[in-house]
C-alpha positions in Angstrom: -18.8 19.9 8.8 -19.1 16.1 9.1 -22.8 15.2 9.0 -22.4 12.1 11.2 -20.5 11.1 14.3 -17.3 9.0 14.2 -15.6 7.0 16.8 -13.6 10.1 17.7 -16.7 11.8 19.0 -17.2 9.4 21.9 -15.3 8.4 25.1 -15.7 4.7 24.8 -13.4 3.5 27.6 -15.2 0.9 29.7 -18.4 1.4 27.7 -20.4 -1.3 25.9 -20.3 -0.6 22.1 -22.5 -2.5 19.7 -20.8 -2.6 16.3 -22.7 -3.6 13.1 -20.1 -5.0 10.7 -20.5 -6.7 7.3 -18.4 -9.9 7.3 -20.7 -11.7 4.8 -18.1 -14.0 3.2 -18.0 -16.8 0.6 -18.4 -20.1 2.6 -18.0 -23.7 1.4 -21.5 -25.1 1.9 -20.3 -28.6 2.7 -17.5 -27.8 5.2 -18.6 -24.4 6.5 -15.1 -23.1 5.9 -14.7 -19.4 5.0 -13.1 -19.2 1.5 -12.2 -15.5 1.6 -11.5 -13.4 4.7 -11.2 -10.0 2.9 -14.2 -8.4 4.7 -13.1 -9.8 8.1 -9.7 -8.1 7.6 -11.4 -4.9 6.5 -13.5 -4.6 9.7 -10.7 -5.7 12.0 -9.3 -2.2 12.0 -12.5 -0.8 13.6 -12.9 -3.7 16.0 -9.2 -3.5 17.2 -9.3 0.2 17.7 -12.4 0.0 19.8 -10.9 -2.8 21.9 -7.6 -1.0 22.3 -9.5 2.1 23.6 -11.0 0.0 26.3 -14.5 -0.6 25.0 -16.5 -3.7 25.6 -17.1 -4.6 22.0 -20.3 -6.5 20.9 -20.4 -7.4 17.2 -23.5 -7.8 15.1 -23.3 -9.2 11.6 -25.0 -11.3 8.9 -24.0 -14.2 6.7 -26.0 -14.7 3.5 -29.8 -14.9 3.7 -32.5 -17.6 4.3 -32.7 -20.2 1.6 -29.1 -20.0 0.4 -26.6 -22.7 0.9 -24.1 -20.4 2.7 -26.7 -19.2 5.2 -25.0 -20.4 8.4 -23.9 -19.5 11.9 -21.1 -17.2 12.6 -19.0 -19.6 14.7 -16.4 -19.9 11.9 -16.3 -16.1 11.6 -15.5 -15.7 15.3 -12.6 -18.1 14.9 -11.3 -16.4 11.7 -11.6 -12.9 13.3 -9.8 -14.1 16.4 -6.9 -15.2 14.2 -6.8 -11.9 12.3 -7.0 -9.7 15.4 -4.7 -12.0 17.4 -7.3 -11.5 20.1 -10.0 -13.8 21.4 -13.4 -13.1 19.9 -16.1 -14.8 22.1 -19.1 -16.1 20.3 -22.7 -16.8 21.4 -25.1 -18.7 19.2 -28.1 -16.4 19.8 -29.0 -12.7 19.5 -31.0 -11.7 22.6 -31.5 -14.8 24.6 -30.7 -14.9 28.3 -27.3 -16.4 27.3 -26.6 -13.6 24.9 -27.6 -10.9 27.3 -25.5 -12.4 30.1 -22.5 -12.7 27.8 -22.9 -8.9 27.0 -23.3 -7.9 30.6 -20.3 -10.0 31.7 -17.9 -8.4 29.1 -14.9 -6.6 30.5 -13.0 -3.7 28.9 -11.1 -4.7 25.7 -13.1 -7.9 25.3 -14.9 -8.8 22.1 -18.2 -10.8 21.6 -19.8 -11.8 18.3 -23.5 -12.5 18.4 -25.3 -14.9 16.1 -26.2 -14.2 12.4 -28.7 -11.4 12.7 -30.6 -12.7 9.7 -31.7 -15.7 11.8 -34.0 -13.1 13.2 -37.0 -12.9 10.8 -37.7 -9.2 11.5 -34.3 -8.3 10.0 -35.6 -9.1 6.5 -38.1 -6.3 6.7 -37.3 -2.8 5.3 -38.9 -0.1 7.5 -38.2 3.3 8.9 -35.6 3.7 11.7 -38.5 4.6 14.1 -40.3 1.4 13.2 -37.1 -0.7 13.4 -36.4 0.8 16.9 -39.5 -1.1 18.1 -38.3 -4.5 16.9 -37.4 -7.2 19.5 -33.8 -7.1 18.5 -33.4 -3.4 19.3 -35.7 -3.4 22.3 -33.7 -6.3 23.9 -30.2 -5.0 23.1 -30.5 -1.2 23.5 -30.7 -1.2 27.3 -27.4 -3.2 27.4 -25.3 -0.8 25.3 -23.9 2.7 25.6 -23.1 3.4 21.9 -23.9 2.0 18.5 -21.3 2.0 15.7 -22.3 1.2 12.1 -19.3 0.0 10.1 -21.3 -2.0 7.5 -21.0 0.2 4.5 -21.7 -2.7 2.1 -25.2 -2.9 3.6 -25.7 0.8 4.1 -28.3 1.1 1.4 -30.7 -1.2 3.4 -33.1 0.0 6.1 -33.0 -3.1 8.3 -33.3 -3.3 12.1 -29.6 -4.0 12.8 -28.6 -1.1 10.5 -31.0 1.7 11.4 -33.0 0.7 14.5 -30.4 1.5 17.2 -29.8 5.1 15.9 -33.1 6.3 17.1 -32.4 6.2 20.9 -28.7 5.3 21.1 -25.7 7.7 20.5 -24.4 6.4 17.1 -21.3 6.8 14.9 -19.8 5.5 11.7 -17.0 3.0 12.0 -13.7 3.4 10.2 -14.7 1.4 7.1 -18.0 3.4 6.8 -16.2 6.7 7.4 -13.5 6.0 4.8 -16.0 4.7 2.1 -18.3 7.7 2.5 -15.4 10.2 2.6 -13.5 8.8 -0.4 -16.5 8.2 -2.7 -18.2 11.5 -2.0 -14.9 13.4 -2.3 -14.3 11.7 -5.7 -17.8 12.7 -6.9 -17.4 16.3 -5.6 -14.0 16.8 -7.2 -14.1 15.0 -10.5 -11.5 15.9 -13.1 -12.2 15.5 -16.8 -12.3 13.4 -18.9 -14.3 11.2 -16.6 -15.3 7.7 -17.6 -17.8 5.3 -16.1 -17.3 1.6 -16.9 -20.7 -0.1 -16.2 -21.4 -3.8 -16.6 -22.6 -6.8 -14.6 -26.0 -8.3 -14.1 -28.0 -5.5 -12.4 -28.8 -3.1 -15.3 -31.4 -1.1 -13.3 -28.6 0.2 -11.0 -26.3 1.0 -13.9 -29.1 2.8 -15.8 -29.7 4.9 -12.7 -26.0 5.8 -12.5 -25.9 6.7 -16.2 -28.9 9.0 -15.8 -27.4 10.7 -12.8 -23.8 11.2 -13.9 -24.7 12.2 -17.5 -27.4 14.7 -16.3 -25.2 16.4 -13.8 -22.2 16.5 -16.1 -20.0 14.2 -14.0 -19.4 11.7 -16.8 -17.9 12.4 -20.2 -18.5 8.9 -21.5 -20.1 5.7 -20.3 -18.5 2.4 -21.4 -21.1 -0.4 -21.2 -20.4 -4.1 -20.9 -22.2 -7.2 -19.6 -26.0 -7.3 -19.7 -25.9 -3.5 -19.5 -24.0 -3.4 -22.8 -26.4 -5.8 -24.4 -29.3 -3.6 -23.3 -27.7 -0.5 -24.8 -26.9 -2.4 -28.0 -30.6 -3.4 -28.3 -31.6 0.2 -27.5 -29.3 1.5 -30.2 -31.2 -0.7 -32.8 -28.6 -3.5 -33.0 -30.0 -7.1 -33.5 -28.5 -8.9 -30.5 -30.2 -12.2 -31.3 -33.4 -13.5 -29.9 -31.7 -15.6 -27.2 -30.2 -12.5 -25.7 -33.4 -10.5 -26.0 -35.3 -13.4 -24.3 -32.7 -13.5 -21.5 -33.1 -9.8 -20.9 -36.9 -10.1 -20.8 -36.8 -13.2 -18.6 -34.9 -11.2 -16.0 -37.5 -8.5 -16.0 -35.3 -5.9 -17.7 -37.2 -5.3 -20.9 -38.2 -1.8 -19.6 -34.5 -0.9 -19.3 -34.2 -1.0 -23.1 -36.5 2.0 -23.4 -34.7 3.8 -20.6 -31.4 3.2 -22.4 -32.8 4.4 -25.7 -33.9 7.7 -24.0 -30.4 8.2 -22.6 -28.9 7.6 -26.1 -31.3 10.1 -27.6 -30.5 12.7 -25.0 -26.7 12.2 -24.6 -25.7 10.7 -28.0 -22.2 9.2 -28.3 -21.4 9.7 -24.6 -23.2 6.4 -24.2 -20.8 3.8 -25.7 -21.6 0.2 -26.5 -19.5 -2.9 -27.6 -18.4 -2.9 -31.2 -17.8 -6.7 -31.0 -18.9 -9.4 -28.6 -17.7 -12.9 -27.6 -19.9 -16.0 -28.1 -19.3 -19.7 -27.7 -19.2 -21.6 -31.0 -18.3 -25.3 -30.9 -17.0 -25.0 -27.4 -14.6 -22.1 -28.3 -14.7 -18.4 -27.7 -15.4 -16.5 -31.0 -15.3 -12.7 -31.3 -18.0 -11.3 -33.6 -18.7 -7.8 -35.0 -21.8 -6.2 -33.4 -23.5 -6.0 -36.8 -23.3 -9.8 -37.2 -24.3 -11.1 -33.8 -25.7 -14.7 -34.3 -28.6 -16.1 -32.2 -26.1 -17.2 -29.5 -25.6 -16.1 -25.9 -23.2 -13.2 -25.5 -20.6 -14.0 -22.8 -18.1 -11.1 -23.0 -17.1 -8.1 -24.9 -14.8 -8.7 -27.9 -11.1 -7.8 -28.4 -11.8 -4.7 -30.5 -14.1 -3.4 -27.8 -11.5 -4.1 -25.1 -8.9 -2.1 -27.1 -11.4 0.7 -27.7 -12.4 1.0 -24.0 -8.8 0.6 -22.8 -7.9 3.7 -24.9 -10.8 5.6 -23.2 -9.6 4.5 -19.8 -6.0 5.4 -20.5 -6.9 9.0 -21.5 -9.3 9.6 -18.6 -8.4 11.4 -15.4 -11.2 9.8 -13.4 -12.5 6.2 -13.9 -15.4 4.6 -12.0 -16.1 0.9 -12.6 -18.9 -1.3 -11.5 -19.8 -4.8 -12.7 -17.7 -7.3 -14.7 -17.6 -7.2 -18.5 -18.8 -10.8 -19.0 -18.9 -14.3 -17.5 -15.4 -13.8 -16.0 -15.7 -17.0 -13.9 -15.2 -18.9 -17.2 -11.6 -18.5 -18.3 -12.7 -18.3 -22.0 -14.7 -15.2 -21.2 -12.6 -13.5 -18.5 -10.6 -11.5 -21.0 -12.9 -8.4 -21.1 -13.1 -8.1 -17.3 -9.4 -8.8 -16.7 -8.0 -6.6 -19.5 -10.2 -3.6 -18.5 -9.1 -4.0 -14.8 -5.5 -4.1 -16.0 -6.1 -0.9 -18.0 -7.4 0.8 -14.9 -4.5 -0.5 -12.8 -2.1 1.1 -15.3 -4.0 4.3 -15.5 -2.5 7.5 -14.1 -6.0 8.8 -13.3 -8.1 8.3 -10.2 -9.6 4.8 -10.2 -12.5 3.6 -8.2 -13.7 0.0 -8.2 -17.3 -0.2 -7.0 -17.3 -3.4 -5.0 -19.1 -6.7 -5.8 -17.9 -9.0 -8.5 -15.5 -6.6 -10.2 -13.8 -6.0 -6.8 -13.5 -9.8 -6.4 -12.0 -10.0 -9.9 -9.6 -7.1 -9.1 -8.4 -8.9 -5.9 -8.1 -12.2 -7.8 -5.7 -10.5 -10.2 -3.8 -9.0 -7.2 -4.4 -5.5 -8.4 -6.3 -4.0 -5.5 -3.3 -1.9 -4.4 -3.1 -0.5 -7.9 -6.5 1.2 -7.6 -7.1 4.5 -5.9 -10.0 3.0 -4.0 -11.6 -0.4 -4.0 -15.0 -0.2 -2.4 -16.3 -2.9 0.0 -19.9 -2.4 -1.0 -21.2 -2.9 -4.5 -24.9 -2.0 -3.8 -24.1 0.9 -1.5 -21.4 2.3 -3.8 -23.5 2.2 -6.9 -26.4 3.8 -5.0 -24.1 6.7 -4.1 -23.0 7.0 -7.8 -26.7 7.0 -8.7 -27.3 9.9 -6.4 -29.4 8.0 -4.0 -29.5 8.3 -0.2 -28.2 5.4 1.8 -30.7 4.5 4.5 -28.1 3.6 7.2 -26.1 6.8 6.6 -29.2 9.0 6.8 -30.0 7.3 10.1 -26.5 8.2 11.4 -27.0 11.8 10.2 -30.4 12.1 11.9 -28.9 10.7 15.1 -26.2 13.4 15.1 -28.9 16.1 14.5 
């Protein structure tokens, strides 16, 4: 039995439906122009369905966070969403002012209204229980104006913020189509893994990857873990390899020194199921140079080497299930994009089930035009990797409790 409501559970015709979406997009800080509308297109399905069914649709979303250059209003997003939907999306530059409330009250069936960036509201930055969030100004002001709450923001589902969990306490709530699909596909993949199963873990957030490694090795989901990026450097260090003082200092400066001990424990417990690069790429005299892992100089590691790429590609080719999270190196630099791009290509050509876990590796996959070659490309890096690590998603638990 489905543990949370979906749009199908409610009669929404002529009802006011507040929809939390995640249209956080790359924005040119100088012009305010949206550079990539992928997430807008993704959520358009839910928004259009609600509108077609006669709902009065109120959208709640965020863009970046305070202090960042792309922290801006959602006026551009309203225009872009209007173009994608081929429907007018109204916009109001506030969240619960008199103007915003009046705009919500005056909505007619099928109409769509986008409220201002919810992170302009300072309480949104606080992580608290749903009951505590239900008492915030945002929820107290908007709840009386709505009939239903739909959470479609899977990419933010691991957060316990007011706009994500607060409305579920006193308002009938459901998962939107993006949320529903992500939860169904990822959970089904984890529940029905075929072997051999490979996890490809890289990127710049090793604490998440170490948690995933611990979970999928302990429960027998993974047959091997292929490590790249800073994760790979940490595992190399944990395995007793001299990765150079500059790389050790970088790991320590990011607060990840403790991850080395955790990685060593995993190596001790699971042996050669934990794979690490057999060569790495550094920059020497402005050029990419691939170097054996036993001869790493005191230079920054920017990618996995060609031998590692071929080694990992064979593992991917022979696997029936492949989960990937995080790029293999500094893929934004063409000299060091090889590891990320070649491993994505190996997954795209695999006959097994392939899941790309959102974030930078999803962006790299889309940049190569290979998103349709994957079994599933997740919209949420943080939420997806939390699921893979066996953690509960705060916004999903709130939806489940609402149904109960």
